[in-house]
N, C-alpha and C positions, 0 to 999 in steps of 0.2 A: 550551498553546493547543489548545482542543478544536475539532474539525472534524466533528462528528457530522451525521447526516442530520436534517433538521428537518421537522416537520409543524406547520403554523400554522393556527390558526382564530381566530375573533374574540375568544375569551376568554383564550387562552394559547398559548405555544409549547412543544412537547414535543420533546425530543431523544432519539434512539435511537443507541446505540453498537452497532457490529457485533461479533459474536463472532469469536474467532480462526479458527474454521472458515469463517465467511463471508468474512473477509479473505483467507484462503488461497485460497478458491474464486475470488474476484475476481482475485487476482494470477495464478492458474493460467489463467484465461480469457484473459489477455492474452499468453500464450505463443503468438504468432501463427504461428510456424513449427513448433511442436510438438516442439522439440528438448529440452524439459524444463529449459530455462534461460531466464531473463528478461534481455534486453539492456537497455541504457539507454532505448531508444525504447519498448520494451514496458513497462518500469517507469514511464516518464513517462505513458504512456497510462493505466496502472492508477491512478496517483496522481491524475491528472486526473479520472478517473471517480469516484474516492473523494471528490472535492471538496477536495483538498489545495490550500492557498494556495502558490503558487510550486512547482509539481510538479517542475520541473527541479532546484531546490535540494533537495527531498525525495529525489530520486533519488540525488544526490551523497552526502547524509548517510546514506541507507539503505545505499548501497554501502559506505560507511565502517564502518557498524555490522555488516553481515551478510556481506559478500564476504570470507570467511575465506581462500580460496585466491588472492585478488587478481587474478582473471582478468577483472574488469570486468563479470561477469554474476552473477546470483543463481540457483544451482542449487536443485533440490528439497531437498537437504540443508541449504542455507542459508536456505530460505524461513521456517523457524520464527523465526530471528533477525530477519528483515525484518519479520515480523508483530509481533514484540515491539516493534521500533522504531516501527512504525506505531501501535500501541496507546498508546505513551508520549505521543504528541501528540494523542490523542483520536479516532482513527479506530476 
């Protein structure tokens, strides 16, 4: 299921996928308290901004894929795995 950004005109619809670097930057922007880790609320805000359908569900699935140490947060070390997960479904 792709969730890219869309630009629409009268003749066609064009989709743009974000690069891994762009996705990382967006996730990092949502580290509201600056602790270098993304909690569930910060992840949900990031997925919402990215246009994910059901961002809460994406957070749960993202944590299952990327939260290696099981602390319920995504650290900078785990961010690459989260970005890979996000790219799998079209962001």
